[in-house]
KETILO-618804 format. One record per residue: x, y, z of N, C-alpha, C in turn; residue number from 1. Coordinates in pm, whole numbers, plus 50000, padded with zeros to 5 digits. Layout:
# residues N
{nu=X&nv=Y&nw=Z&cau=X&cav=Y&caw=Z&cu=X&cv=Y&cw=Z&n=NUM}
...
//
This chain:
# residues 61
{nu=88360&nv=79278&nw=88124&cau=88311&cav=79283&caw=88260&cu=88427&cv=79254&cw=88355&n=1}
{nu=88443&nv=79337&nw=88456&cau=88546&cav=79318&caw=88559&cu=88480&cv=79266&cw=88686&n=2}
{nu=88535&nv=79158&nw=88740&cau=88481&cav=79097&caw=88861&cu=88594&cv=79078&cw=88961&n=3}
{nu=88574&nv=79128&nw=89082&cau=88670&cav=79109&caw=89190&cu=88625&cv=78998&cw=89283&n=4}
{nu=88717&nv=78914&nw=89321&cau=88689&cav=78804&caw=89414&cu=88777&cv=78822&cw=89536&n=5}
{nu=88714&nv=78841&nw=89651&cau=88788&cav=78856&caw=89776&cu=88780&cv=78724&cw=89853&n=6}
{nu=88895&nv=78668&nw=89879&cau=88903&cav=78542&caw=89952&cu=88928&cv=78578&cw=90097&n=7}
{nu=88827&nv=78558&nw=90182&cau=88828&cav=78613&caw=90316&cu=88895&cv=78529&cw=90423&n=8}
{nu=88937&nv=78410&nw=90394&cau=89002&cav=78328&caw=90495&cu=89144&cv=78377&cw=90520&n=9}
{nu=89186&nv=78381&nw=90645&cau=89322&cav=78423&caw=90678&cu=89419&cv=78306&cw=90677&n=10}
{nu=89368&nv=78187&nw=90653&cau=89454&cav=78068&caw=90649&cu=89519&cv=78056&cw=90512&n=11}
{nu=89645&nv=78018&nw=90512&cau=89714&cav=77994&caw=90386&cu=89667&cv=77860&cw=90329&n=12}
{nu=89653&nv=77854&nw=90199&cau=89609&cav=77733&caw=90128&cu=89473&cv=77683&cw=90178&n=13}
{nu=89381&nv=77775&nw=90199&cau=89248&cav=77739&caw=90249&cu=89159&cv=77689&cw=90137&n=14}
{nu=89051&nv=77625&nw=90174&cau=88951&cav=77581&caw=90076&cu=88889&cv=77703&cw=90008&n=15}
{nu=88871&nv=77811&nw=90081&cau=88816&cav=77933&caw=90023&cu=88905&cv=77983&cw=89910&n=16}
{nu=89036&nv=77975&nw=89927&cau=89129&cav=78019&caw=89822&cu=89116&cv=77930&cw=89699&n=17}
{nu=89101&nv=77801&nw=89720&cau=89085&cav=77709&caw=89607&cu=88956&cv=77739&cw=89531&n=18}
{nu=88849&nv=77765&nw=89604&cau=88721&cav=77798&caw=89540&cu=88732&cv=77930&cw=89466&n=19}
{nu=88796&nv=78029&nw=89526&cau=88813&cav=78159&caw=89462&cu=88891&cv=78149&cw=89332&n=20}
{nu=89000&nv=78072&nw=89333&cau=89078&cav=78054&caw=89210&cu=88999&cv=77978&cw=89105&n=21}
{nu=88923&nv=77878&nw=89147&cau=88838&cav=77803&caw=89054&cu=88736&cv=77895&cw=88988&n=22}
{nu=88667&nv=77978&nw=89069&cau=88568&cav=78070&caw=89014&cu=88632&cv=78171&cw=88919&n=23}
{nu=88749&nv=78219&nw=88954&cau=88819&cav=78313&caw=88868&cu=88847&cv=78251&cw=88732&n=24}
{nu=88900&nv=78129&nw=88733&cau=88930&cav=78059&caw=88608&cu=88803&cv=78032&cw=88528&n=25}
{nu=88698&nv=77988&nw=88595&cau=88572&cav=77959&caw=88529&cu=88514&cv=78084&cw=88463&n=26}
{nu=88511&nv=78195&nw=88536&cau=88456&cav=78318&caw=88481&cu=88536&cv=78369&cw=88362&n=27}
{nu=88667&nv=78353&nw=88367&cau=88750&cav=78398&caw=88256&cu=88737&cv=78309&cw=88134&n=28}
{nu=88737&nv=78178&nw=88153&cau=88734&cav=78087&caw=88038&cu=88595&cv=78070&cw=87978&n=29}
{nu=88494&nv=78062&nw=88061&cau=88359&cav=78035&caw=88012&cu=88283&cv=78161&cw=87973&n=30}
{nu=88310&nv=78272&nw=88040&cau=88231&cav=78393&caw=88018&cu=88312&cv=78511&cw=87965&n=31}
{nu=88443&nv=78495&nw=87954&cau=88527&cav=78601&caw=87902&cu=88540&cv=78722&cw=87994&n=32}
{nu=88511&nv=78703&nw=88121&cau=88520&cav=78813&caw=88217&cu=88665&cv=78834&cw=88259&n=33}
{nu=88698&nv=78955&nw=88295&cau=88829&cav=78986&caw=88352&cu=88812&cv=78983&cw=88504&n=34}
{nu=88892&nv=78902&nw=88572&cau=88878&cav=78889&caw=88718&cu=89008&cv=78927&cw=88787&n=35}
{nu=88995&nv=78968&nw=88911&cau=89109&cav=78989&caw=89000&cu=89072&cv=78929&cw=89135&n=36}
{nu=89172&nv=78881&nw=89206&cau=89147&cav=78823&caw=89337&cu=89233&cv=78890&cw=89443&n=37}
{nu=89182&nv=78894&nw=89564&cau=89257&cav=78940&caw=89681&cu=89245&cv=78830&cw=89784&n=38}
{nu=89352&nv=78758&nw=89806&cau=89355&cav=78648&caw=89902&cu=89410&cv=78701&cw=90033&n=39}
{nu=89325&nv=78715&nw=90134&cau=89368&cav=78769&caw=90262&cu=89461&cv=78675&cw=90337&n=40}
{nu=89464&nv=78549&nw=90300&cau=89560&cav=78456&caw=90360&cu=89701&cv=78480&cw=90309&n=41}
{nu=89712&nv=78526&nw=90185&cau=89843&cav=78551&caw=90125&cu=89888&cv=78695&cw=90145&n=42}
{nu=89796&nv=78789&nw=90136&cau=89827&cav=78931&caw=90151&cu=89723&cv=78996&cw=90241&n=43}
{nu=89742&nv=78991&nw=90371&cau=89642&cav=79046&caw=90463&cu=89630&cv=79197&cw=90450&n=44}
{nu=89514&nv=79248&nw=90487&cau=89494&cav=79392&caw=90489&cu=89577&cv=79452&cw=90600&n=45}
{nu=89627&nv=79574&nw=90581&cau=89704&cav=79639&caw=90687&cu=89616&cv=79665&cw=90809&n=46}
{nu=89669&nv=79646&nw=90926&cau=89594&cav=79665&caw=91050&cu=89648&cv=79787&cw=91123&n=47}
{nu=89558&nv=79871&nw=91171&cau=89598&cav=79986&caw=91249&cu=89648&cv=80102&cw=91166&n=48}
{nu=89628&nv=80094&nw=91035&cau=89672&cav=80200&caw=90946&cu=89570&cv=80313&cw=90947&n=49}
{nu=89614&nv=80434&nw=90974&cau=89522&cav=80548&caw=90976&cu=89493&cv=80593&cw=90834&n=50}
{nu=89366&nv=80616&nw=90808&cau=89322&cav=80665&caw=90678&cu=89239&cv=80791&cw=90702&n=51}
{nu=89264&nv=80895&nw=90627&cau=89190&cav=81017&caw=90645&cu=89043&cv=80994&cw=90616&n=52}
{nu=88957&nv=81056&nw=90696&cau=88814&cav=81046&caw=90674&cu=88747&cv=80929&cw=90744&n=53}
{nu=88825&nv=80845&nw=90811&cau=88765&cav=80733&caw=90883&cu=88781&cv=80757&cw=91033&n=54}
{nu=88692&nv=80700&nw=91109&cau=88701&cav=80713&caw=91253&cu=88712&cv=80576&cw=91316&n=55}
{nu=88773&nv=80575&nw=91431&cau=88785&cav=80451&caw=91506&cu=88658&cv=80417&cw=91581&n=56}
{nu=88664&nv=80314&nw=91659&cau=88547&cav=80267&caw=91733&cu=88493&cv=80373&cw=91830&n=57}
{nu=88583&nv=80451&nw=91889&cau=88539&cav=80552&caw=91985&cu=88512&cv=80689&cw=91921&n=58}
{nu=88517&nv=80696&nw=91787&cau=88488&cav=80819&caw=91715&cu=88608&cv=80909&cw=91691&n=59}
{nu=88726&nv=80869&nw=91738&cau=88845&cav=80950&caw=91715&cu=88920&cv=80899&cw=91594&n=60}
{nu=89003&nv=80984&nw=91537&cau=89087&cav=80942&caw=91422&cu=89216&cv=80884&cw=91468&n=61}
//
């Protein structure tokens, strides 16, 4: 089983990050699941990047 954990806090070393890492370790050790995490505090999503097929707030690309 593959489980993704997205840590949504933009703060570095946040409590959310600690909880996310704890859950990842717990799921892997106790249940044998394969987990991956995306910590937005450590690696934020790109902002303002144009992607084909998506529209902005005003409906333009």
